[in-house]
Structure formats: C-alpha cells, structure tokens
C-alpha positions in Angstrom: 10.2 5.9 21.0 9.2 9.2 22.7 5.9 10.7 21.6 5.2 14.4 21.6 1.6 14.0 22.4 0.8 17.7 21.8 2.1 17.8 18.2 -0.9 16.1 16.6 -3.3 18.6 18.2 -1.4 21.6 16.8 -1.7 22.0 13.0 0.8 24.9 13.0 3.5 22.9 14.7 2.7 19.8 12.6 3.2 21.8 9.4 6.5 23.2 10.7 7.7 19.8 11.7 6.8 18.4 8.3 9.5 20.4 6.5 9.7 17.8 3.7 6.0 18.2 2.9 5.2 14.6 3.4 1.6 15.1 4.6 0.9 17.2 1.5 2.5 14.6 -0.7 0.4 11.8 0.7 -2.7 13.9 0.3 -1.9 14.2 -3.5 -2.8 10.5 -3.9 -5.9 11.4 -5.9 -3.9 13.8 -8.1 -1.4 11.0 -8.8 -4.2 8.8 -10.0 -5.7 11.4 -12.2 -2.3 12.4 -13.7 -1.7 8.7 -14.5 -5.1 8.5 -16.2 -4.1 11.6 -18.3 -0.8 10.1 -19.2 -2.4 6.8 -20.3 -4.9 8.7 -22.4 -2.2 10.7 -24.2 -0.2 7.5 -24.8 -3.3 5.8 -26.2 -2.9 2.9 -23.7 -6.4 1.5 -24.2 -6.1 1.3 -28.0 -2.5 0.0 -27.9 -3.5 -2.8 -25.4 -6.5 -3.8 -27.4 -4.7 -6.9 -28.5 -7.0 -9.7 -27.4 -6.6 -11.9 -24.3 -3.0 -12.4 -23.3 -1.6 -15.8 -22.4 -0.5 -14.5 -19.0 0.0 -11.2 -17.1 3.4 -10.9 -15.4 3.6 -8.4 -12.5 7.1 -7.3 -11.8 7.8 -6.7 -8.1 10.7 -4.4 -7.4 11.9 -2.8 -4.1 9.7 -0.1 -2.5 6.1 0.6 -3.3 6.4 -1.4 -6.4 6.3 -4.5 -4.2 3.2 -3.5 -2.2 1.3 -2.1 -5.2 2.0 -5.3 -7.1 0.8 -7.4 -4.3 -2.5 -5.4 -4.1 -3.0 -5.6 -7.9 -2.4 -9.3 -7.8 -4.9 -9.7 -4.9 -7.5 -7.8 -7.0 -6.9 -9.9 -10.1 -6.5 -13.4 -8.8 -10.1 -14.1 -7.8 -11.6 -13.4 -11.3 -8.8 -12.9 -13.9 -9.4 -15.3 -16.8 -5.6 -15.7 -17.4 -2.8 -16.6 -15.1 -1.3 -13.8 -13.0 2.4 -14.2 -12.2 4.2 -12.1 -9.6 8.0 -12.2 -10.0 11.1 -10.1 -9.3 12.3 -10.5 -12.9 10.7 -11.6 -16.2 10.3 -15.4 -16.3 12.3 -17.5 -18.8 9.1 -18.5 -20.6 8.1 -15.0 -21.6 6.8 -14.6 -25.1 4.8 -12.5 -27.6 1.5 -13.5 -26.1 2.3 -12.2 -22.6 1.9 -8.8 -21.0 4.4 -7.5 -18.5 3.5 -4.7 -16.0 6.1 -3.0 -13.9 6.6 0.1 -11.7 9.8 1.6 -10.4 10.9 5.0 -9.1 14.6 4.0 -9.6 15.5 4.9 -13.2 18.9 3.2 -12.7 17.6 -0.2 -11.7 19.8 -2.1 -14.1 18.4 -5.5 -13.2 14.9 -4.3 -14.1 16.2 -2.7 -17.2 17.8 -5.9 -18.4 14.8 -8.1 -17.7 12.4 -5.6 -19.4 14.7 -5.4 -22.4 14.6 -9.2 -22.6 10.7 -9.2 -22.4 10.5 -6.6 -25.2 13.0 -8.5 -27.3 10.9 -11.6 -27.1 7.8 -9.7 -28.2 6.0 -9.3 -24.9 3.8 -6.3 -24.4 5.5 -4.1 -21.7 3.6 -1.5 -19.6 6.1 0.5 -17.4 5.5 3.2 -14.9 8.8 4.9 -14.4 10.8 8.1 -14.8 11.4 8.9 -18.5 15.2 9.0 -18.3 17.7 6.3 -17.4 18.4 2.6 -18.2 14.9 1.4 -17.2 12.9 3.6 -19.6 15.6 3.2 -22.3 15.3 -0.6 -22.1 11.8 -0.5 -23.7 12.1 2.7 -25.7 10.0 2.3 -28.9 8.9 -1.2 -27.8 6.9 -0.6 -24.6 4.4 1.8 -23.1 5.9 4.1 -20.5 3.7 6.0 -18.1 5.9 8.8 -16.7 5.2 10.5 -13.4 3.6 14.0 -13.5 3.0 14.7 -9.9 6.3 14.8 -8.0 6.3 12.9 -4.7 9.0 11.0 -2.8 9.4 7.5 -4.1 8.0 6.0 -0.9 4.7 7.8 -1.6 4.2 6.8 -5.2 1.9 3.8 -4.4 -1.2 5.5 -5.9 0.6 6.0 -9.2 1.9 2.5 -9.3 -1.5 1.0 -8.5 -3.3 3.3 -11.0 -0.9 2.3 -13.8 -1.5 -1.4 -13.2 -5.3 -0.9 -13.0 -5.4 1.0 -16.3 -3.4 -1.7 -18.0 -5.6 -4.6 -16.9 -8.7 -2.5 -17.6 -7.5 -2.0 -21.2 -6.7 -5.7 -21.5 -10.3 -6.5 -20.5 -9.1 -8.6 -17.6 -10.6 -6.4 -14.8 -12.9 -3.5 -14.3 -11.9 -0.7 -12.0 -13.4 2.7 -11.8 -10.2 4.7 -11.6 -11.9 8.1 -11.6 -13.9 7.1 -8.6 -10.8 5.8 -6.9 -9.2 9.2 -7.3 -12.3 10.8 -5.7 -12.2 8.4 -2.8 -8.5 9.2 -2.2 -9.3 12.9 -2.1 -12.1 12.2 0.4 -9.7 10.3 2.6 -7.2 13.1 2.4 -9.9 15.5 3.7 -10.8 13.1 6.6 -7.1 12.9 7.6 -6.3 16.6 7.2 -3.7 17.8 9.7 -6.2 20.5 10.9 -8.6 17.8 12.2 -8.3 16.7 15.8 -7.3 13.1 16.5 -10.7 12.0 17.6 -12.2 12.8 14.2 -9.1 12.1 12.1 -8.8 8.4 11.3 -5.1 8.5 10.5 -4.1 10.4 13.6 -6.3 8.1 15.8 -4.6 5.1 14.3 -1.1 6.6 14.8 -1.9 7.2 18.5 -3.2 3.7 19.1 0.1 2.3 17.8 2.5 4.4 19.9 4.9 2.2 21.8 3.2 -0.9 20.5 4.1 -3.7 18.1 1.4 -3.4 15.5 -0.2 -6.7 14.4 -1.9 -5.9 11.1 -4.0 -8.9 10.5 -6.3 -9.1 7.5 -9.6 -10.9 7.2 -9.3 -11.1 3.4 -6.5 -11.1 0.8 -7.1 -7.5 -0.1 -6.9 -6.4 3.5 -3.6 -8.3 3.9 -2.2 -6.6 0.8 -3.2 -3.2 2.3 -1.5 -4.3 5.6 1.7 -5.1 3.7 1.8 -1.6 2.4 1.0 -0.3 5.9 4.0 -2.2 7.3 6.2 -0.7 4.6 4.9 2.8 5.5 5.5 2.4 9.2 9.0 1.1 8.6 9.7 3.9 6.1 8.4 6.8 8.2 8.0 5.7 11.9 10.8 3.1 12.3 8.1 0.7 13.4 8.1 -3.0 12.6 4.7 -4.6 12.0 3.6 -8.2 11.8 1.4 -8.7 8.7 -0.7 -11.9 8.3 -3.9 -13.3 7.1 -5.9 -13.8 10.3 -6.1 -17.6 9.7 -2.3 -17.7 9.5 -2.0 -15.4 12.6 -4.0 -18.0 14.6 -1.3 -20.5 13.7 1.3 -18.3 15.3 0.3 -19.6 18.7 2.5 -17.6 21.1 1.9 -14.3 19.4 -1.8 -14.9 19.0 -2.0 -15.9 22.7 -0.2 -12.7 23.7 -2.5 -10.7 21.5 -5.6 -12.3 23.0 -4.4 -11.4 26.5 -3.8 -7.8 25.4 -7.3 -7.4 24.0 -9.4 -9.0 26.8 -10.1 -8.4 30.4 -7.5 -11.0 31.3 -4.9 -8.4 30.5 -5.4 -6.8 33.9 -4.4 -10.0 35.6 -1.4 -10.7 33.4 1.9 -11.3 35.1 4.2 -8.4 34.0 7.1 -10.9 34.1 5.5 -12.6 31.1 6.4 -9.6 28.9 10.1 -9.4 28.0 11.8 -6.4 29.3 12.0 -3.6 26.8 9.5 -5.2 24.4 6.6 -3.3 23.0 3.3 -5.0 23.8 1.3 -6.1 20.7 -1.6 -4.2 19.4 -3.9 -5.9 16.9 -5.5 -4.0 14.1 -8.0 -6.3 12.3 -8.5 -5.2 8.7 -11.5 -6.0 6.4 -11.9 -4.8 2.8 -14.3 -7.3 1.3 -17.9 -7.7 2.3 -20.4 -10.5 2.0 -21.2 -13.8 3.8 -17.6 -15.1 3.8 -16.2 -11.9 5.0 -18.9 -11.5 7.7 -18.2 -15.1 8.9 -14.5 -14.3 9.2 -15.2 -11.1 11.1 -17.5 -12.9 13.6 -14.8 -15.6 14.3 -12.2 -12.9 14.9 -14.6 -10.9 17.1 -15.3 -13.9 19.3 -11.6 -14.7 19.8 -10.5 -11.0 20.2 -13.2 -9.1 22.0 -12.6 -5.4 22.0 -10.0 -5.5 19.2 -9.5 -2.5 16.9 -11.2 -3.1 13.5 -10.7 -1.0 10.4 -13.3 -1.7 7.8 -13.6 1.0 5.2 -17.0 -0.4 4.0 -18.5 0.7 7.3 -17.3 4.3 6.7 -18.1 5.1 3.0 -19.6 3.6 -0.1 -17.0 2.4 -2.6 -15.9 -0.7 -4.5 -13.2 -3.1 -3.2 -10.4 -1.4 -5.2 -11.1 2.0 -3.7 -11.6 0.6 -0.2 -8.2 -1.2 -0.4 -6.4 1.9 -1.8 -7.9 4.2 0.9 -6.8 1.8 3.6 -3.3 1.9 2.2 -3.4 5.7 2.1 -4.6 5.9 5.7 -1.7 3.7 6.8 0.7 6.1 5.0 -0.7 9.1 6.7 -0.8 7.4 10.1 2.9 6.4 9.6 3.8 10.0 8.7 1.9 11.4 11.7 3.6 8.9 14.0 7.0 9.6 12.5 6.5 13.4 13.0 5.2 13.0 16.6 8.1 10.7 17.6 10.8 12.5 15.7 11.8 9.7 13.3 11.1 12.1 10.4 10.7 15.8 10.2 12.9 18.9 10.1 16.5 18.6 9.2 16.7 15.1 10.7 14.8 13.3 8.0 16.5 10.1 7.0 18.1 10.1 3.5 19.3 6.7 2.2 23.0 6.5 1.6 24.1 5.9 -2.0 25.1 2.4 -2.8 
C-alpha cells in the first residue's frame, strides 16, 4: 500500500480524488437519520407499533451494513430489553403473530430475504423493513408490513445510519428502548464537521486515525460490547474502502489470542526498539492496536485501567472524552469516524477514487 502523504493535507486534491463523492455521502449521516425519522412519522410507525409488548424481537442480518447495524442494535438492546432479542440471517421457524421482525437491506432483489419476510408476514408477525420501495423485498410485505424507504441517496456501503435509525425508531415505538434519535442526528452532524476534508490531520480525528493505520494491521479491540459492534462496522468500512483487513475482538477475547496479543504488546511498549526484526514475517504489516471504549462507569473504567497497564501508550478512542452524548450516539459517531477514516485512507492509497473505484461484478 503506497500512501500519498500530501493528499490529506490538500482539500482541493482530496475533493478531486473523491470523484464518487464518498466523503460527502458519509457526511450526510445526520441527514439520513432525519430523513428516516420523517419517513417513520409519515408512515405512522409509532401508532402502528403500539401493539403491546412483543414475545420476541427478531433482527434480520443481511450482507453489508445490515449486518453491522444489526449487531450494534442488538448490543444496545441486549442489556436492558425486557423481551428476547434474536439475531438471524433468516426468520426463525417459530415466528408468529406475537413477534416483531426488523430488517434492513439495500438490495431490493435479495430473494432469500424476500422469501423469509413473506413467511413472517404470512404467519402474522409485525415486520419493519428499511429497503428500496421497488423489487421483491418490498413486495414481499406489501400491505402487511411497514416499509421505510430511503430518501437520502448514498452508496449501499454508507447506509449504516439509515439502517440503525430505522431499528432504533422501531424499538422506541415498541417501548423496548429509549433513544434520542434527533440528538443522534445532531451528533453525527458534529462529527462530520470535525472530520471535514478542509481540516488538517492533527485536528481531524478521521484523518489522524487513517494516518495511524497506514501500512499496519489494525487491531480494533473493544472494551465493551458497543465498542466491539462499532469496531465490526469499522472493519467492514476499511475492507470496503481501503482494502485493509482488521482484527475485531472484545479485549478480553483478544488477550486469549496469545501470539497476537504478545506481538501487539511489543509494538506498543519500549521493548519494541529491542525486538528482533526476524520475528516479524517478511512482507507482513505490523499490528497497530486501537482500543475502543463507548460505555462509561465503574466497570468500563476498570476495563480501561487493565488495558492501559498491559498496553502502555496504546491508541485509545473514547468518544465520551470528546463530547457529551448518550451511548447510542457515541457508538454511532465512532462508526461514522471509522467510515471517514476508511475513505480517507482509500483515497490516499488509491484503493478508491477517480475512475478506478471498484464496482462489484454482477452475480
């Protein structure tokens, strides 16, 4: 990976390189959330989901940002939701009229999803779908489900805010969770301003993160479940835009990966200057740990202290130290920062941008 280290300092060249407008599309995260709120209001989502406590909430995980948004929504719900939360690729066999199914896709022709949602609707389950209005998926629940259609056009790999907002609005309406979705949109706007392409890397958190990960293998280790969910979205973004593979783990699980953890410790301590270069496989990118923390409180602080002791000098990204917001907004902002860092890194290394932007082949 060859970095053009001058590109991130030059807003004009950055804008020219970003011929697909990806930076602008990511910065529209707050607009995506607001548009989803408007769509839900016009659909009467809150009134139509005022059906009492469901037996279970089924979150359907499909390829792309659906998978990472579903993981984050599940992480938000699991700790306090009064009913079971089930994450599945398709609707479970036991689905019934007392259950609620929540799904997102940007592929209107996903026939497996269409078939499984049709089955859920046929068995009387309440279906909330975030998807384009045409195609087999939307048709599968026509007249029997609630479809939130996109109003802010962005590439499918950047639709995470819409997917998350649709899920949050649904569980809010069901009385299973309380999220301030309007405040979430405001926080995403504020992050877009912090990460604006006109800001120099030393004051731009996304550019700074991108530069720290050049020619490294990112180890995105979360100190809580929400941080791990944000890391999973980060890994998706870095793969989608920067051709970079990340390791994602809960920090406790990462400590059980002994060889990797040992290499990471060596790379973040003074011992690194005495390391034998022959211990690093030829051609491999040295690891770079980024510790992530979304939650606060005694448990979170204890986890942070343990990690700091084991990894002195490690990079830590903790949104609670930067701005005042609830856990939902902190996690979503972290996911957005990863998206912007991935796009910046992709533009600076040439994996995206100009006429060479990768376009998936039809299957």
